C-alpha positions as CSV (number, residue, x, y, z in Angstrom):
1,M,56.7,3.1,-20.0
2,P,55.9,-0.5,-19.1
3,D,53.6,-2.6,-21.3
4,G,50.2,-3.8,-20.1
5,A,51.4,-7.3,-19.2
6,S,54.2,-6.1,-16.9
7,V,51.9,-3.6,-15.2
8,L,49.4,-6.4,-14.4
9,S,52.1,-8.6,-13.1
10,A,53.6,-5.8,-11.0
11,F,50.3,-4.7,-9.4
12,G,47.9,-7.5,-10.0
13,I,44.5,-7.7,-11.6
14,G,42.0,-5.1,-10.3
15,H,44.7,-2.5,-9.3
16,N,43.5,0.9,-10.3
17,Q,47.1,2.2,-10.6
18,G,46.3,5.1,-8.2
19,P,49.1,7.2,-6.7
20,P,51.8,5.4,-4.8
21,L,51.7,5.7,-1.0
22,E,55.3,6.7,-0.6
23,L,56.4,10.4,-0.9
24,G,57.6,11.8,-4.2
25,M,55.6,12.7,-7.3
26,S,55.9,10.3,-10.3
27,W,54.4,10.7,-13.7
28,A,51.6,8.3,-12.8
29,H,50.8,10.3,-9.7
30,F,50.7,13.5,-11.7
31,C,48.3,12.0,-14.3
32,W,46.2,10.5,-11.5
33,K,45.9,13.9,-9.8
34,K,44.9,15.6,-13.1
35,A,42.3,13.0,-13.8
36,H,40.9,13.2,-10.2
37,A,40.7,17.0,-10.5
38,K,38.9,16.8,-13.9
39,A,36.4,14.2,-12.6
40,W,35.6,16.3,-9.5
41,K,35.4,19.7,-11.3
42,T,32.4,21.7,-10.2
43,P,29.5,21.2,-12.5
44,P,27.1,23.9,-13.6
45,P,24.8,25.2,-10.9
46,E,21.7,23.4,-12.4
47,I,23.4,20.0,-12.3
48,A,24.8,20.5,-8.8
49,L,21.4,21.5,-7.5
50,R,19.7,18.5,-9.2
51,R,22.4,16.2,-7.7
52,L,22.0,17.7,-4.3
53,A,18.2,17.4,-4.3
54,R,18.5,13.7,-5.5
55,A,21.1,13.0,-2.8
56,E,19.0,14.5,0.0
57,A,15.9,12.5,-1.2
58,L,18.0,9.3,-1.0
59,G,19.4,10.3,2.4
60,M,23.0,10.6,1.1
61,T,25.4,13.5,1.0
62,Y,26.2,15.3,-2.2
63,R,29.7,13.9,-2.2
64,E,28.5,10.3,-1.7
65,Y,26.0,10.6,-4.5
66,T,28.5,12.2,-6.9
67,A,31.1,9.6,-6.0
68,H,28.7,6.8,-6.9
69,L,27.7,8.5,-10.1
70,L,31.4,9.0,-11.1
71,D,32.3,5.4,-10.2
72,T,29.4,3.6,-11.9
73,G,27.8,6.1,-14.2
74,E,24.5,5.1,-12.7
75,H,21.9,7.5,-11.4
76,L,20.4,6.1,-8.2
């Protein structure tokens, strides 16, 4: 596993180390998919309905609102 300095030099600052675009499943791709699935796991109904109501009030879709919440941790 490469150290942090070599990862930064290989990808550059700001790279989120998401899955590679070429075919094949690497360990990083596997970890990325697991983290993505965990982040987008269906919340309890009360939370989902609250997010949906808030998203509709803001003129957004549920997915857009949830993506913003997961990206920033900020409730609009």
